[in-house]
C-alpha positions as CSV (number, residue, x, y, z in Angstrom):
1,X,-35.5,0.4,-4.4
2,X,-35.9,-3.1,-5.2
3,X,-34.3,-5.5,-7.8
4,X,-35.0,-5.5,-11.0
5,X,-33.7,-7.1,-14.2
6,X,-31.5,-4.7,-15.1
7,X,-29.9,-4.2,-11.7
8,X,-29.7,-8.1,-11.9
9,X,-28.1,-8.3,-15.3
10,X,-25.3,-5.7,-14.5
11,X,-24.7,-7.1,-11.1
12,X,-24.0,-10.9,-13.0
13,X,-22.2,-9.0,-16.1
14,X,-19.3,-7.7,-12.6
15,X,-19.2,-11.0,-11.7
16,X,-18.4,-12.6,-15.0
17,X,-15.8,-10.2,-15.7
18,X,-13.9,-10.5,-12.4
19,X,-14.3,-14.6,-12.7
20,X,-12.6,-13.8,-16.4
21,X,-9.7,-12.0,-14.8
22,X,-9.4,-14.7,-12.1
23,X,-9.1,-17.5,-14.9
24,X,-6.8,-15.3,-17.0
25,X,-4.5,-14.5,-14.0
26,X,-4.6,-17.8,-13.1
27,X,-2.6,-19.4,-16.1
28,X,0.0,-16.8,-14.6
29,X,-0.1,-18.0,-11.0
30,X,2.5,-20.5,-10.7
31,X,4.9,-19.3,-8.1
32,X,5.0,-18.0,-4.8
33,X,6.4,-14.7,-6.3
34,X,3.3,-14.5,-8.9
35,X,0.8,-15.7,-6.3
36,X,1.5,-13.2,-3.4
37,X,3.1,-10.0,-5.6
38,X,2.5,-10.7,-9.1
39,X,6.0,-11.3,-9.9
40,X,7.0,-8.1,-9.3
41,X,5.7,-7.2,-12.8
42,X,2.7,-4.4,-12.2
43,X,4.0,-1.0,-14.0
44,X,3.4,2.0,-12.1
45,X,0.0,3.3,-14.0
46,X,-1.3,-0.1,-12.9
47,X,-0.5,-0.1,-9.8
48,X,-1.4,3.4,-9.2
49,X,-4.9,2.5,-10.4
50,X,-4.7,-0.7,-7.9
51,X,-3.9,1.7,-5.0
52,X,-7.3,3.5,-5.7
53,X,-9.1,0.9,-6.1
54,X,-8.0,-0.4,-2.7
55,X,-8.7,2.8,-0.9
56,X,-11.7,3.6,-2.6
57,X,-13.5,1.0,-0.5
58,X,-17.4,1.3,-0.4
59,X,-16.7,3.0,3.0
60,X,-15.5,5.9,0.8
61,X,-17.3,5.8,-2.0
62,X,-20.8,5.2,-0.1
63,X,-20.1,5.9,3.6
64,X,-18.3,9.6,2.6
65,X,-20.8,10.6,0.5
66,X,-23.7,9.7,3.2
67,X,-21.6,11.2,5.9
68,X,-21.7,14.5,3.5
69,X,-25.2,14.2,2.8
70,X,-26.0,14.1,6.5
71,X,-23.2,15.8,8.4
72,X,-21.9,17.9,5.9
73,X,-18.2,19.3,5.8
74,X,-17.0,17.3,8.6
75,X,-17.1,14.0,6.1
76,X,-14.6,16.0,4.1
77,X,-12.1,15.1,7.0
78,X,-12.4,11.9,5.8
79,X,-11.4,12.3,2.4
80,X,-8.6,14.8,3.2
81,X,-7.1,12.3,5.5
82,X,-6.7,9.5,2.7
83,X,-4.8,12.1,0.7
84,X,-2.3,13.0,3.3
85,X,-2.0,9.3,4.0
86,X,-1.2,8.9,0.6
87,X,1.1,12.0,0.5
88,X,3.1,10.9,3.7
89,X,3.7,7.2,2.5
90,X,4.9,9.0,-1.2
91,X,7.5,11.0,0.7
92,X,8.6,8.4,3.6
93,X,8.0,4.9,3.3
94,X,7.3,4.3,-0.7
95,X,10.8,3.8,-1.8
96,X,12.2,1.7,1.3
97,X,9.3,-0.5,1.6
98,X,9.8,-2.0,-1.7
99,X,14.0,-2.4,-1.6
100,X,13.7,-4.3,2.1
101,X,10.2,-5.9,1.6
102,X,9.1,-8.8,-0.4
103,X,5.8,-10.3,0.3
104,X,4.5,-9.1,3.4
105,X,5.8,-6.3,5.7
106,X,7.1,-8.5,8.5
107,X,9.7,-9.0,5.5
108,X,10.6,-5.6,6.0
109,X,11.1,-5.6,10.1
110,X,12.9,-8.8,9.2
111,X,15.7,-7.3,6.9
112,X,17.0,-6.1,10.0
113,X,15.6,-7.7,12.9
114,X,16.0,-12.0,11.9
115,X,13.7,-13.1,15.0
116,X,11.3,-15.2,15.6
117,X,9.1,-12.7,17.5
118,X,9.2,-10.1,15.7
119,X,7.6,-11.6,12.2
120,X,5.1,-13.4,14.8
121,X,3.8,-10.6,16.7
122,X,4.0,-8.5,13.0
123,X,1.9,-11.7,11.2
124,X,-0.3,-11.8,14.1
125,X,-1.0,-7.8,14.0
126,X,-1.5,-8.0,10.2
127,X,-4.2,-10.6,10.9
128,X,-6.0,-8.7,13.0
129,X,-6.3,-5.2,10.8
130,X,-7.0,-7.6,7.9
131,X,-10.1,-9.6,9.8
132,X,-11.2,-6.2,11.2
133,X,-11.7,-4.8,7.9
134,X,-12.9,-7.6,6.2
135,X,-16.0,-8.1,8.5
136,X,-16.7,-4.7,8.0
137,X,-16.3,-5.0,4.4
138,X,-18.7,-8.1,4.5
139,X,-21.2,-7.0,6.9
140,X,-21.4,-3.7,4.7
141,X,-22.0,-5.9,1.5
142,X,-24.2,-8.2,2.9
143,X,-26.6,-4.7,4.5
144,X,-25.9,-2.8,1.1
145,X,-26.5,-5.5,-1.4
146,X,-29.8,-7.0,0.4
147,X,-30.9,-3.7,0.0
148,X,-30.0,-2.8,-3.0
149,X,-31.1,-6.1,-5.3
150,X,-33.4,-7.5,-2.5
151,X,-31.1,-10.8,-1.6
152,X,-31.0,-12.2,1.9
153,X,-28.2,-10.9,4.0
154,X,-26.8,-14.3,4.6
155,X,-26.8,-14.9,0.7
156,X,-24.9,-11.6,0.1
157,X,-22.5,-12.2,2.3
158,X,-21.6,-16.0,1.1
159,X,-21.3,-14.8,-2.3
160,X,-19.2,-11.8,-1.5
161,X,-16.8,-14.3,0.4
162,X,-16.9,-17.2,-1.7
163,X,-16.0,-14.9,-4.7
164,X,-12.8,-13.7,-2.7
165,X,-11.6,-16.9,-2.0
166,X,-12.0,-18.1,-5.4
167,X,-10.1,-14.6,-6.7
168,X,-7.2,-15.5,-4.4
169,X,-7.2,-19.6,-4.7
170,X,-7.0,-19.1,-8.4
171,X,-5.7,-15.9,-9.8
172,X,-3.6,-14.7,-6.2
173,X,-2.4,-11.1,-6.1
174,X,-2.4,-10.6,-10.2
175,X,-5.9,-11.2,-10.0
176,X,-6.4,-9.0,-7.6
177,X,-4.5,-6.2,-9.0
178,X,-6.6,-6.5,-12.5
179,X,-10.0,-6.4,-10.5
180,X,-8.9,-3.5,-8.7
181,X,-7.7,-1.8,-11.7
182,X,-10.8,-2.5,-13.4
183,X,-13.0,-1.3,-10.2
184,X,-11.3,1.8,-10.0
185,X,-11.9,2.6,-13.8
186,X,-15.5,1.9,-13.3
187,X,-15.6,4.1,-10.0
188,X,-14.0,7.3,-11.5
189,X,-16.2,6.8,-14.3
190,X,-19.6,6.7,-11.9
191,X,-18.1,10.0,-10.0
192,X,-17.4,11.3,-12.9
193,X,-20.9,10.9,-14.5
194,X,-22.8,12.1,-10.6
195,X,-20.9,15.3,-11.0
196,X,-21.8,16.3,-14.3
197,X,-25.4,15.5,-14.1
198,X,-25.3,17.2,-10.6
199,X,-23.8,20.4,-11.8
200,X,-26.2,20.1,-15.1
201,X,-29.1,19.9,-12.4
202,X,-27.4,23.6,-11.0
203,X,-26.5,25.0,-14.2
204,X,-23.0,23.9,-13.7
205,X,-22.8,26.7,-10.9
206,X,-21.1,24.8,-7.8
207,X,-22.3,27.8,-5.4
208,X,-25.8,27.4,-7.1
209,X,-25.5,23.8,-5.3
210,X,-24.4,24.6,-2.0
211,X,-27.2,27.6,-1.4
212,X,-29.9,24.9,-2.6
213,X,-28.3,22.5,0.3
214,X,-28.2,25.4,2.7
215,X,-32.3,26.2,1.9
216,X,-33.2,22.5,1.9
217,X,-31.4,20.5,5.0
218,X,-32.8,21.6,8.4
219,X,-29.0,21.2,9.8
220,X,-26.2,23.5,8.8
221,X,-23.9,21.2,6.8
222,X,-21.0,24.2,6.3
223,X,-20.5,24.1,10.2
224,X,-17.6,22.3,12.2
225,X,-17.5,20.7,15.8
226,X,-16.8,23.3,18.8
227,X,-15.4,22.6,22.1
228,X,-12.6,20.9,23.9
229,X,-13.9,17.4,23.8
230,X,-15.1,17.5,19.9
231,X,-12.0,19.2,19.2
232,X,-9.9,16.5,20.4
233,X,-12.2,14.0,18.7
234,X,-11.7,15.5,15.5
235,X,-8.0,15.5,15.9
236,X,-7.6,12.1,16.7
237,X,-9.8,11.3,13.5
238,X,-7.3,13.2,11.3
239,X,-4.5,11.4,12.8
240,X,-6.4,7.7,12.8
241,X,-7.1,8.8,9.0
242,X,-3.6,9.9,8.3
243,X,-1.5,7.2,9.9
244,X,-4.3,4.3,9.9
245,X,-4.6,4.6,6.1
246,X,-0.8,5.0,5.3
247,X,0.0,1.8,7.3
248,X,-3.1,-0.7,6.3
249,X,-1.3,-4.3,5.1
250,X,-3.2,-4.2,2.0
251,X,-2.0,-1.6,0.6
252,X,1.6,-1.6,1.6
253,X,1.9,-4.8,0.1
254,X,1.0,-2.9,-3.1
255,X,4.5,-1.9,-3.1
256,X,6.2,-5.6,-3.5
257,X,4.2,-5.8,-6.8
258,X,6.2,-3.2,-8.8
259,X,9.9,-3.9,-10.1
260,X,11.9,-1.5,-8.1
261,X,11.6,2.1,-5.9
262,X,11.4,4.1,-8.9
263,X,8.2,2.1,-10.3
264,X,7.2,2.2,-6.6
265,X,7.3,6.0,-6.2
266,X,5.7,6.8,-9.6
267,X,2.7,4.5,-8.5
268,X,2.1,6.9,-5.5
269,X,2.2,9.6,-7.5
270,X,-0.3,8.2,-9.9
271,X,-2.7,7.6,-7.0
272,X,-2.4,10.7,-5.5
273,X,-3.6,12.4,-8.8
274,X,-6.3,10.2,-9.3
275,X,-7.3,10.6,-5.7
276,X,-7.7,13.7,-5.2
277,X,-9.8,13.9,-8.8
278,X,-12.0,11.1,-7.0
279,X,-12.0,13.3,-3.6
280,X,-12.7,16.4,-5.1
281,X,-15.9,14.9,-6.6
282,X,-17.3,13.7,-3.4
283,X,-18.5,17.0,-2.1
284,X,-20.7,17.5,-5.0
285,X,-22.1,14.1,-4.8
286,X,-23.0,14.0,-0.9
287,X,-24.2,17.8,-1.4
288,X,-26.1,16.6,-4.5
289,X,-27.6,13.9,-2.7
290,X,-29.0,16.0,0.2
291,X,-30.2,18.8,-2.5
292,X,-31.9,16.5,-4.5
293,X,-32.9,13.7,-2.8
294,X,-33.4,15.1,0.5
295,X,-32.0,14.4,3.9
296,X,-34.9,12.8,5.0
297,X,-35.2,10.5,2.0
298,X,-31.0,9.5,2.8
299,X,-31.7,9.1,6.1
300,X,-35.0,7.0,5.6
301,X,-33.2,4.6,3.2
302,X,-30.3,4.1,5.3
303,X,-29.9,6.0,9.0
304,X,-25.5,6.1,7.8
305,X,-26.6,7.3,4.5
306,X,-24.7,4.8,2.9
307,X,-27.2,4.6,0.0
308,X,-26.9,8.5,-1.1
309,X,-25.2,8.0,-3.8
310,X,-27.4,5.2,-5.3
311,X,-30.3,7.2,-4.6
312,X,-28.9,10.3,-6.5
313,X,-28.1,8.3,-9.2
314,X,-31.6,6.9,-9.2
315,X,-33.2,10.3,-9.1
316,X,-30.7,11.7,-11.6
317,X,-30.8,8.9,-14.2
318,X,-33.4,6.4,-13.5
319,X,-33.4,2.7,-12.9
320,X,-30.4,2.3,-15.4
321,X,-27.9,4.4,-13.7
322,X,-29.2,3.2,-10.2
323,X,-28.1,-0.1,-11.2
324,X,-24.9,0.6,-12.9
325,X,-23.9,2.7,-9.6
326,X,-24.9,-0.1,-7.4
327,X,-22.6,-2.9,-9.5
328,X,-20.1,-0.1,-9.3
329,X,-20.4,-0.4,-5.0
330,X,-20.5,-4.2,-5.4
331,X,-17.9,-4.4,-8.0
332,X,-16.1,-1.9,-5.0
333,X,-16.6,-4.5,-2.5
334,X,-15.2,-7.4,-4.0
335,X,-12.1,-5.9,-5.0
336,X,-11.1,-4.9,-1.6
337,X,-12.1,-8.0,0.2
338,X,-9.7,-9.9,-2.6
339,X,-6.8,-7.4,-1.6
340,X,-7.6,-7.9,2.4
341,X,-7.4,-11.7,1.7
342,X,-4.2,-11.8,-0.1
343,X,-2.7,-9.6,2.7
344,X,-3.9,-11.9,5.4
345,X,-3.2,-15.2,3.8
346,X,0.6,-14.1,2.9
347,X,0.7,-13.3,6.5
348,X,-0.1,-16.9,7.5
349,X,1.1,-18.6,4.5
350,X,4.9,-16.6,4.6
351,X,5.0,-15.3,7.8
352,X,4.0,-18.2,10.1
353,X,3.9,-20.9,8.3
354,X,7.2,-20.6,5.7
355,X,9.3,-18.4,7.6
356,X,8.3,-19.7,11.1
357,X,7.3,-23.7,11.2
358,X,9.2,-24.9,8.1
359,X,12.4,-22.2,9.0
360,X,12.4,-21.3,5.5
361,X,12.6,-24.7,3.6
362,X,9.3,-24.7,2.2
363,X,9.6,-24.8,-1.7
364,X,7.4,-22.3,-4.2
365,X,4.7,-25.0,-5.0
366,X,4.1,-25.5,-0.9
367,X,3.8,-21.9,-0.4
368,X,1.6,-21.3,-3.2
369,X,-0.6,-24.5,-1.5
370,X,-0.2,-23.0,2.3
371,X,-1.5,-19.4,0.7
372,X,-4.5,-20.9,-1.0
373,X,-5.5,-23.0,2.2
374,X,-4.9,-20.1,4.3
375,X,-7.4,-17.6,1.8
376,X,-10.0,-20.4,1.9
377,X,-10.0,-20.4,5.6
378,X,-9.7,-16.9,6.2
379,X,-12.7,-16.1,3.9
380,X,-14.5,-19.1,5.7
381,X,-13.8,-17.3,9.4
382,X,-14.9,-14.1,8.1
383,X,-17.9,-15.1,6.5
384,X,-19.1,-16.5,9.9
385,X,-18.1,-13.8,12.0
386,X,-20.0,-11.4,9.6
387,X,-23.2,-13.8,9.6
388,X,-22.6,-13.2,13.2
389,X,-22.2,-9.3,13.4
390,X,-25.2,-8.3,11.1
391,X,-26.5,-6.0,13.8
392,X,-22.9,-4.4,14.2
393,X,-21.9,-0.9,13.4
394,X,-19.3,-1.5,10.4
395,X,-17.9,2.0,11.4
396,X,-16.9,0.2,14.7
397,X,-15.2,-2.9,12.7
398,X,-13.5,-0.5,10.5
399,X,-12.3,2.5,13.2
400,X,-10.6,-0.9,14.9
401,X,-8.9,-2.0,11.8
402,X,-7.8,1.9,10.8
403,X,-6.8,2.7,15.0
404,X,-4.7,-1.1,15.0
405,X,-2.8,-0.1,11.3
406,X,-1.7,3.4,12.7
407,X,-1.0,2.7,16.4
408,X,0.5,-1.1,16.1
409,X,2.4,-0.3,12.8
410,X,3.3,3.5,12.0
411,X,5.9,3.4,15.4
412,X,7.7,0.2,14.2
413,X,8.1,1.5,10.5
414,X,9.3,4.7,11.1
415,X,11.9,4.1,13.6
416,X,12.6,1.4,11.7
417,X,13.7,3.7,9.4
418,X,15.1,6.6,11.2
419,X,16.0,5.7,14.7
420,X,19.4,3.2,14.4
421,X,19.1,2.3,18.4
422,X,15.6,0.2,17.7
423,X,16.2,-3.0,18.7
424,X,14.4,-6.7,18.4
425,X,12.7,-6.2,22.0
426,X,11.6,-2.6,21.4
427,X,9.7,-4.1,18.0
428,X,8.1,-6.7,19.9
429,X,6.8,-4.1,22.9
430,X,5.7,-1.5,20.6
431,X,3.7,-3.8,18.5
432,X,2.0,-5.3,21.2
433,X,1.6,-2.2,23.3
434,X,0.0,-0.2,20.1
435,X,-2.2,-3.3,19.3
436,X,-3.5,-3.7,22.7
437,X,-3.8,-0.1,23.3
438,X,-6.0,0.3,20.5
439,X,-8.0,-2.3,21.0
440,X,-8.7,-1.9,24.5
441,X,-9.4,2.2,23.9
442,X,-11.9,1.3,21.1
443,X,-13.5,-1.3,23.5
444,X,-14.2,1.3,26.6
445,X,-14.9,4.3,24.1
446,X,-18.5,6.2,23.2
447,X,-18.8,3.5,20.3
448,X,-19.0,0.2,22.2
449,X,-20.2,1.6,25.7
450,X,-22.1,4.8,24.9
451,X,-22.7,7.5,27.2
452,X,-20.9,4.8,30.3
453,X,-18.1,5.1,27.9
454,X,-14.7,5.0,30.1
455,X,-13.0,6.7,27.5
456,X,-14.5,10.1,25.3
457,X,-12.9,9.8,22.4
458,X,-14.8,7.5,19.3
459,X,-11.0,7.3,17.8
460,X,-8.3,6.4,20.2
461,X,-5.6,7.3,18.1
462,X,-4.4,10.9,20.2
463,X,-3.5,8.1,22.7
464,X,-2.6,5.0,21.3
465,X,-0.2,6.0,18.7
466,X,2.3,7.6,21.2
467,X,1.5,4.3,23.6
468,X,3.0,2.4,20.4
469,X,5.9,4.6,20.2
470,X,6.7,4.4,23.8
471,X,6.5,0.8,23.9
472,X,9.2,1.0,20.8
473,X,11.4,3.1,23.2
474,X,10.7,1.5,26.0
475,X,11.4,-2.1,24.8
476,X,14.5,-0.9,23.2
477,X,16.5,1.4,26.0
478,X,15.6,-1.3,28.9
479,X,16.5,-4.2,27.0
480,X,20.3,-5.1,24.8
481,X,20.3,-5.5,21.3
482,X,20.7,-8.8,20.3
483,X,24.5,-9.1,17.6
484,X,23.7,-12.6,16.1
485,X,19.7,-11.8,15.2
486,X,19.7,-7.7,14.2
487,X,22.2,-6.4,11.4
488,X,23.5,-3.0,11.7
489,X,21.5,-0.3,11.2
490,X,23.8,1.3,8.3
491,X,23.8,-2.0,6.2
492,X,19.5,-1.7,6.1
493,X,19.7,1.8,5.6
494,X,21.8,1.8,2.7
495,X,19.5,-0.9,1.7
496,X,16.4,0.9,1.9
497,X,17.7,3.7,0.4
498,X,19.3,1.6,-2.8
499,X,17.7,-1.3,-3.0
500,X,21.5,-3.0,-3.1
501,X,22.6,-5.4,0.1
502,X,25.9,-4.5,1.0
503,X,26.5,-8.0,2.6
C-alpha cells in the first residue's frame, strides 16, 4: 500500500475541510466560555455525534477491527466495554456533571471542595491522562499515515500535531465539536459501506461469513481465554474499558458544552444508539478482513492488525475505497487529538493559571490567551514525546491513559455524588493513590517487563481502582472536615440534581 494521487487528494480535502471549519468557528470564539465549552450552546444531537467522534478513535476503528481479525471474539469485549461505559455515564453522572461543572472536571469537585489542593491534583491527573492518550494517538498517526500515504513518520506526527494546535488556538471547542461531528458522520458512512460490501460478498448471510472465517483461519477466532490468570486479565480489561472510558476527561467535558442537564441526557442517549450501531458493525469488518484479506496478509501489513480495515476496503472497492477509508482514519486521528488538546489546555489555563495562580481574577481575554498558549505548549510537548516514542507500544500508552482515568477519576466522582462523608483530604489521597498505583502497576506488569513482570495482569484496574476508593476512604476517616473550605453535602446534592444553587 503506497501513496497514489487519489489517496493524497482525499487527505488534502480532509485537511482543507477541517481548516474551513476552524476558520468559521474562529469568528465565534470570543470569550472563555466559547473557547472551552462552545458557549454551552451545542444541541443534543450535535453533542451526541461529537461524543461518538471522541470515543470512535483510531484505536477503536482500526485497532478493534485488527484485534477481531487476528484474535477473534476477544476484540468484542473492547467494543462492549465502551457501550456499558456510556450507559453508566447516562444513568449516573451525565446530569450531575452538567449541573456542577463549568469548564473542567476540577470544577465539578470544586463545587463542594473549595481547595487549591483538590483543583491542583485533578488538573495534574487530567494532564497525565491527556498526554498519555495523546502520545498514543500521535504515534499511531505517524505509523499509520506513513504506511497509508508513504510519508516519513516524523512528517506525519508534526503535521497532525500542528493541525491540532491550529484547531484549538483559533477555533476552540466549537471547532473541535464540529470536526468531531463531521468525522463521526464520515466514519459511520465508511462502516456502513464496508458492512454492506462484506455481506454482499457472502450472499447477505452473516453465518456464511462466520463459516468462511472458521475454515480460512488457522486459529479459532470464536474461542475465549480459559484459566485463572487469563480470566482475571479479561475481567481487568472489562473494568478498564467500562470505567476508564467513562472517566476520560475529553469525553466528560462534552457535558459542559450543552445548555442544561436535559440536553446532556439527550446527547448521551443519541451517542448510545449511534455507538451501538457502529459497534455492531465491527465484527463484520474484523471477520470480513480475516475471511477476505486473510490473517497472514493482515499481520504482514501490520503485526497488530491496525491496517485490517483499509486492506479490506482495498480488496472490496479498489484504490478509491481504500483512499476513502484511509482518509476516514486520518480524520479520526485529527478529531480525537483536538478533543484531547482542549481538555489538557483547559486544565492548564483554567485550573492552574486562572484559578490557582490568578486566584480567579483573570479576565476572559486572559483565560482565552492562556488556553491558546497551553494548547500550543501541549501540542509541542506531545510532538516531541511522540517523535521519541516511535517504537513504543501504542497500546501500552493508551492503556496507561484508560487505567489512570478509571483509577483516579472514578472513585472521587462516584463518592462525591453518593458519599456525604467524603472530605478534601479524601479526594486528594484518592486521586493520588489511584494515579500512582495504576502507573506503577502498569510499569511492573507484562506490558513493560514481559515475562519478568512483577504483576501478572496487563490491565491493573482490578487492583488500582479499589486502591483509589480505599484512598478516598482512608483519607476521609483519618482526617477532619474543613468547614470553611467544604460546602455541605446537601447543598452540593441539590445543585447536582436540579442545577440550582441553594446559596
